[in-house]
Backbone as JSON Lines, residues from 0, in Angstrom:
{"i":0,"aa":"M","n":[17.36,-0.78,-10.23],"ca":[15.99,-0.8,-10.73],"c":[15.36,0.56,-10.46]}
{"i":1,"aa":"K","n":[14.48,0.95,-11.35],"ca":[13.67,2.16,-11.16],"c":[12.27,1.71,-10.75]}
{"i":2,"aa":"L","n":[11.9,2.04,-9.52],"ca":[10.61,1.65,-8.97],"c":[9.72,2.87,-8.82]}
{"i":3,"aa":"S","n":[8.5,2.75,-9.3],"ca":[7.5,3.8,-9.11],"c":[6.38,3.25,-8.25]}
{"i":4,"aa":"I","n":[5.94,4.08,-7.31],"ca":[4.84,3.72,-6.42],"c":[3.77,4.78,-6.58]}
{"i":5,"aa":"V","n":[2.57,4.35,-6.94],"ca":[1.43,5.26,-7.06],"c":[0.52,5.01,-5.86]}
{"i":6,"aa":"I","n":[0.27,6.06,-5.11],"ca":[-0.56,5.93,-3.9],"c":[-1.84,6.73,-4.09]}
{"i":7,"aa":"Y","n":[-2.98,6.04,-3.95],"ca":[-4.27,6.71,-4.04],"c":[-5.17,6.37,-2.85]}
{"i":8,"aa":"S","n":[-4.6,5.69,-1.87],"ca":[-5.35,5.26,-0.68],"c":[-5.31,6.33,0.41]}
{"i":9,"aa":"M","n":[-6.3,6.28,1.28],"ca":[-6.33,7.12,2.48],"c":[-6.27,6.27,3.74]}
{"i":10,"aa":"D","n":[-5.96,4.99,3.58],"ca":[-5.84,4.09,4.73],"c":[-4.44,4.23,5.32]}
{"i":11,"aa":"P","n":[-4.31,4.65,6.58],"ca":[-2.98,4.88,7.16],"c":[-2.04,3.68,7.05]}
{"i":12,"aa":"E","n":[-2.53,2.48,7.33],"ca":[-1.66,1.31,7.28],"c":[-1.18,1.03,5.86]}
{"i":13,"aa":"T","n":[-2.06,1.15,4.89],"ca":[-1.7,0.92,3.49],"c":[-0.65,1.92,3.03]}
{"i":14,"aa":"V","n":[-0.87,3.19,3.31],"ca":[0.06,4.23,2.88],"c":[1.4,4.08,3.6]}
{"i":15,"aa":"W","n":[1.37,3.79,4.87],"ca":[2.59,3.57,5.65],"c":[3.41,2.44,5.03]}
{"i":16,"aa":"N","n":[2.74,1.34,4.68],"ca":[3.45,0.21,4.07],"c":[3.98,0.54,2.68]}
{"i":17,"aa":"A","n":[3.25,1.33,1.93],"ca":[3.74,1.75,0.6],"c":[5.05,2.52,0.75]}
{"i":18,"aa":"F","n":[5.09,3.45,1.69],"ca":[6.33,4.21,1.9],"c":[7.43,3.35,2.51]}
{"i":19,"aa":"R","n":[7.08,2.39,3.34],"ca":[8.09,1.46,3.87],"c":[8.76,0.7,2.74]}
{"i":20,"aa":"L","n":[7.95,0.26,1.76],"ca":[8.52,-0.41,0.59],"c":[9.48,0.52,-0.14]}
{"i":21,"aa":"G","n":[9.07,1.75,-0.33],"ca":[9.94,2.72,-1.0],"c":[11.25,2.94,-0.26]}
{"i":22,"aa":"V","n":[11.17,3.07,1.05],"ca":[12.38,3.26,1.87],"c":[13.3,2.04,1.75]}
{"i":23,"aa":"F","n":[12.72,0.85,1.8],"ca":[13.52,-0.37,1.67],"c":[14.21,-0.41,0.3]}
{"i":24,"aa":"A","n":[13.47,-0.08,-0.76],"ca":[14.03,-0.1,-2.11],"c":[15.17,0.9,-2.26]}
{"i":25,"aa":"V","n":[15.01,2.08,-1.7],"ca":[16.08,3.09,-1.74],"c":[17.33,2.55,-1.05]}
{"i":26,"aa":"K","n":[17.14,1.88,0.07],"ca":[18.28,1.31,0.8],"c":[18.97,0.2,0.02]}
{"i":27,"aa":"Q","n":[18.23,-0.42,-0.92],"ca":[18.82,-1.45,-1.77],"c":[19.54,-0.85,-2.97]}
{"i":28,"aa":"G","n":[19.48,0.47,-3.1],"ca":[20.15,1.15,-4.2],"c":[19.26,1.46,-5.38]}
{"i":29,"aa":"D","n":[17.97,1.24,-5.24],"ca":[17.04,1.51,-6.34],"c":[16.64,2.99,-6.37]}
{"i":30,"aa":"A","n":[16.27,3.45,-7.55],"ca":[15.71,4.79,-7.72],"c":[14.21,4.67,-7.5]}
{"i":31,"aa":"V","n":[13.67,5.46,-6.58],"ca":[12.25,5.34,-6.22],"c":[11.55,6.68,-6.4]}
{"i":32,"aa":"S","n":[10.42,6.63,-7.11],"ca":[9.55,7.79,-7.27],"c":[8.17,7.4,-6.77]}
{"i":33,"aa":"V","n":[7.57,8.29,-5.98],"ca":[6.22,8.08,-5.48],"c":[5.35,9.19,-6.05]}
{"i":34,"aa":"F","n":[4.2,8.8,-6.6],"ca":[3.24,9.78,-7.11],"c":[1.96,9.63,-6.32]}
{"i":35,"aa":"L","n":[1.54,10.73,-5.7],"ca":[0.3,10.74,-4.91],"c":[-0.83,11.19,-5.82]}
{"i":36,"aa":"L","n":[-1.88,10.37,-5.88],"ca":[-2.98,10.59,-6.81],"c":[-4.3,10.5,-6.06]}
{"i":37,"aa":"A","n":[-5.29,11.27,-6.51],"ca":[-6.63,11.25,-5.91],"c":[-6.52,11.49,-4.4]}
{"i":38,"aa":"K","n":[-7.18,10.65,-3.6],"ca":[-7.16,10.82,-2.14],"c":[-5.75,10.7,-1.56]}
{"i":39,"aa":"G","n":[-4.85,10.08,-2.3],"ca":[-3.49,9.91,-1.83],"c":[-2.75,11.21,-1.56]}
{"i":40,"aa":"V","n":[-3.2,12.31,-2.19],"ca":[-2.53,13.6,-1.95],"c":[-2.71,14.08,-0.51]}
{"i":41,"aa":"E","n":[-3.62,13.46,0.23],"ca":[-3.86,13.85,1.61],"c":[-3.06,13.02,2.61]}
{"i":42,"aa":"C","n":[-2.09,12.24,2.14],"ca":[-1.42,11.27,3.01],"c":[-0.64,11.9,4.15]}
{"i":43,"aa":"E","n":[-0.23,13.15,4.05],"ca":[0.48,13.78,5.16],"c":[-0.42,13.94,6.4]}
{"i":44,"aa":"K","n":[-1.72,13.82,6.21],"ca":[-2.67,13.95,7.32],"c":[-2.98,12.61,7.99]}
{"i":45,"aa":"L","n":[-2.33,11.54,7.54],"ca":[-2.68,10.19,8.0],"c":[-1.88,9.7,9.2]}
{"i":46,"aa":"N","n":[-0.99,10.51,9.73],"ca":[-0.18,10.07,10.88],"c":[-1.05,9.59,12.03]}
{"i":47,"aa":"T","n":[-0.71,8.43,12.56],"ca":[-1.34,7.92,13.77],"c":[-0.22,7.47,14.7]}
{"i":48,"aa":"E","n":[-0.56,7.13,15.92],"ca":[0.43,6.62,16.86],"c":[1.1,5.36,16.3]}
{"i":49,"aa":"Q","n":[0.31,4.52,15.65],"ca":[0.81,3.25,15.14],"c":[1.46,3.38,13.76]}
{"i":50,"aa":"F","n":[0.92,4.26,12.91],"ca":[1.4,4.37,11.53],"c":[1.91,5.79,11.29]}
{"i":51,"aa":"K","n":[3.22,5.94,11.45],"ca":[3.85,7.25,11.3],"c":[4.2,7.49,9.82]}
{"i":52,"aa":"V","n":[3.19,7.87,9.08],"ca":[3.3,8.02,7.63],"c":[4.34,9.07,7.25]}
{"i":53,"aa":"V","n":[4.27,10.25,7.85],"ca":[5.18,11.34,7.49],"c":[6.63,10.96,7.78]}
{"i":54,"aa":"E","n":[6.85,10.21,8.84],"ca":[8.2,9.74,9.16],"c":[8.76,8.88,8.02]}
{"i":55,"aa":"Q","n":[7.94,7.99,7.48],"ca":[8.36,7.16,6.35],"c":[8.56,7.99,5.08]}
{"i":56,"aa":"M","n":[7.68,8.97,4.88],"ca":[7.83,9.86,3.72],"c":[9.17,10.59,3.78]}
{"i":57,"aa":"Q","n":[9.49,11.13,4.95],"ca":[10.74,11.86,5.11],"c":[11.94,10.93,4.93]}
{"i":58,"aa":"A","n":[11.84,9.71,5.43],"ca":[12.93,8.73,5.27],"c":[13.17,8.43,3.79]}
{"i":59,"aa":"L","n":[12.09,8.35,3.02],"ca":[12.23,8.1,1.58],"c":[12.97,9.25,0.92]}
{"i":60,"aa":"V","n":[12.55,10.47,1.19],"ca":[13.19,11.64,0.59],"c":[14.64,11.77,1.06]}
{"i":61,"aa":"D","n":[14.88,11.55,2.34],"ca":[16.24,11.63,2.88],"c":[17.15,10.6,2.25]}
{"i":62,"aa":"G","n":[16.59,9.46,1.83],"ca":[17.37,8.41,1.2],"c":[17.59,8.61,-0.29]}
{"i":63,"aa":"G","n":[17.0,9.67,-0.85],"ca":[17.19,9.95,-2.27],"c":[15.98,9.71,-3.14]}
{"i":64,"aa":"G","n":[14.88,9.23,-2.55],"ca":[13.65,9.04,-3.32],"c":[12.95,10.36,-3.53]}
{"i":65,"aa":"K","n":[11.96,10.35,-4.42],"ca":[11.21,11.58,-4.63],"c":[9.72,11.32,-4.54]}
{"i":66,"aa":"I","n":[9.01,12.34,-4.1],"ca":[7.55,12.28,-3.96],"c":[6.96,13.43,-4.75]}
{"i":67,"aa":"L","n":[5.97,13.13,-5.56],"ca":[5.24,14.15,-6.31],"c":[3.75,13.97,-6.04]}
{"i":68,"aa":"A","n":[3.01,15.07,-6.08],"ca":[1.57,15.02,-5.82],"c":[0.8,15.62,-6.99]}
{"i":69,"aa":"C","n":[-0.28,14.98,-7.37],"ca":[-1.13,15.43,-8.47],"c":[-1.66,16.84,-8.2]}
{"i":70,"aa":"G","n":[-1.3,17.77,-9.06],"ca":[-1.73,19.16,-8.89],"c":[-3.23,19.34,-8.96]}
{"i":71,"aa":"T","n":[-3.88,18.67,-9.9],"ca":[-5.33,18.78,-10.03],"c":[-6.01,18.23,-8.79]}
{"i":72,"aa":"C","n":[-5.52,17.11,-8.29],"ca":[-6.1,16.5,-7.08],"c":[-5.93,17.42,-5.87]}
{"i":73,"aa":"L","n":[-4.78,18.09,-5.8],"ca":[-4.55,19.04,-4.71],"c":[-5.5,20.23,-4.82]}
{"i":74,"aa":"K","n":[-5.64,20.76,-6.03],"ca":[-6.51,21.92,-6.24],"c":[-7.96,21.6,-5.89]}
{"i":75,"aa":"L","n":[-8.41,20.39,-6.2],"ca":[-9.76,19.97,-5.84],"c":[-9.98,20.01,-4.33]}
{"i":76,"aa":"R","n":[-8.88,19.89,-3.59],"ca":[-8.94,19.88,-2.12],"c":[-8.47,21.22,-1.54]}
{"i":77,"aa":"N","n":[-8.39,22.24,-2.39],"ca":[-7.94,23.58,-1.97],"c":[-6.58,23.54,-1.29]}
{"i":78,"aa":"S","n":[-5.68,22.75,-1.86],"ca":[-4.34,22.62,-1.32],"c":[-3.33,22.93,-2.42]}
{"i":79,"aa":"S","n":[-2.13,23.27,-2.02],"ca":[-1.1,23.59,-3.02],"c":[0.13,22.71,-2.88]}
{"i":80,"aa":"G","n":[0.02,21.64,-2.13],"ca":[1.16,20.77,-1.93],"c":[2.0,21.24,-0.76]}
{"i":81,"aa":"S","n":[3.18,20.66,-0.64],"ca":[4.08,21.0,0.46],"c":[5.51,20.79,-0.01]}
{"i":82,"aa":"E","n":[6.44,21.13,0.86],"ca":[7.85,20.91,0.52],"c":[8.12,19.42,0.33]}
{"i":83,"aa":"L","n":[7.48,18.59,1.14],"ca":[7.66,17.15,1.06],"c":[6.95,16.55,-0.15]}
{"i":84,"aa":"C","n":[5.8,17.13,-0.53],"ca":[4.98,16.63,-1.64],"c":[4.67,17.77,-2.61]}
{"i":85,"aa":"P","n":[5.62,18.13,-3.46],"ca":[5.38,19.25,-4.37],"c":[4.33,18.94,-5.44]}
{"i":86,"aa":"L","n":[3.68,19.98,-5.89],"ca":[2.66,19.9,-6.93],"c":[3.28,19.36,-8.22]}
{"i":87,"aa":"S","n":[2.55,18.49,-8.9],"ca":[3.04,17.86,-10.12],"c":[1.9,17.74,-11.13]}
{"i":88,"aa":"T","n":[2.17,17.07,-12.25],"ca":[1.2,16.99,-13.34],"c":[1.02,15.56,-13.84]}
{"i":89,"aa":"M","n":[0.0,15.36,-14.66],"ca":[-0.21,14.06,-15.31],"c":[0.98,13.73,-16.2]}
{"i":90,"aa":"K","n":[1.58,14.74,-16.8],"ca":[2.77,14.51,-17.63],"c":[3.88,13.89,-16.78]}
{"i":91,"aa":"D","n":[4.06,14.4,-15.57],"ca":[5.07,13.82,-14.68],"c":[4.74,12.38,-14.33]}
{"i":92,"aa":"L","n":[3.47,12.1,-14.04],"ca":[3.06,10.72,-13.74],"c":[3.34,9.82,-14.93]}
{"i":93,"aa":"Y","n":[2.98,10.27,-16.11],"ca":[3.23,9.49,-17.32],"c":[4.72,9.19,-17.47]}
{"i":94,"aa":"E","n":[5.56,10.2,-17.3],"ca":[7.0,10.01,-17.47],"c":[7.58,9.07,-16.41]}
{"i":95,"aa":"I","n":[7.08,9.18,-15.2],"ca":[7.54,8.28,-14.14],"c":[7.21,6.83,-14.5]}
{"i":96,"aa":"I","n":[5.99,6.6,-14.96],"ca":[5.58,5.25,-15.34],"c":[6.37,4.76,-16.55]}
{"i":97,"aa":"R","n":[6.49,5.62,-17.56],"ca":[7.2,5.25,-18.78],"c":[8.65,4.85,-18.49]}
{"i":98,"aa":"D","n":[9.29,5.57,-17.6],"ca":[10.71,5.36,-17.35],"c":[11.01,4.31,-16.28]}
{"i":99,"aa":"S","n":[9.99,3.73,-15.68],"ca":[10.18,2.78,-14.59],"c":[10.35,1.35,-15.08]}
{"i":100,"aa":"D","n":[11.07,0.58,-14.29],"ca":[11.16,-0.86,-14.53],"c":[9.95,-1.57,-13.93]}
{"i":101,"aa":"K","n":[9.5,-1.09,-12.78],"ca":[8.34,-1.67,-12.08],"c":[7.48,-0.54,-11.55]}
{"i":102,"aa":"V","n":[6.16,-0.76,-11.59],"ca":[5.2,0.18,-11.02],"c":[4.25,-0.59,-10.12]}
{"i":103,"aa":"V","n":[4.08,-0.12,-8.9],"ca":[3.11,-0.72,-7.98],"c":[2.18,0.38,-7.5]}
{"i":104,"aa":"S","n":[0.96,-0.01,-7.17],"ca":[0.0,0.99,-6.7],"c":[-0.65,0.52,-5.4]}
{"i":105,"aa":"F","n":[-0.96,1.49,-4.58],"ca":[-1.57,1.23,-3.27],"c":[-2.78,2.12,-3.11]}
């Protein structure tokens, strides 16, 4: 299955669980793409003692999943993305959704 996850939340627990789902799906053999949108592009800053968001993000990428971040949303926040969350476009989001079997958003 091709699973797409769109994250626009800034709640550490919500984002952590979204990435946990992605990691689980990758381990099941699914192709997983995560697109960070709006406030979601700031998710690397959400690490807490209880919710290790970046750890889950890295596990997703290490397992073969991919993470993309909205370029316009990053620019609005004076950011340029990162190695873990490269800058992307609405065209990329559209293609991820179009090509997916399932899309979930958090």
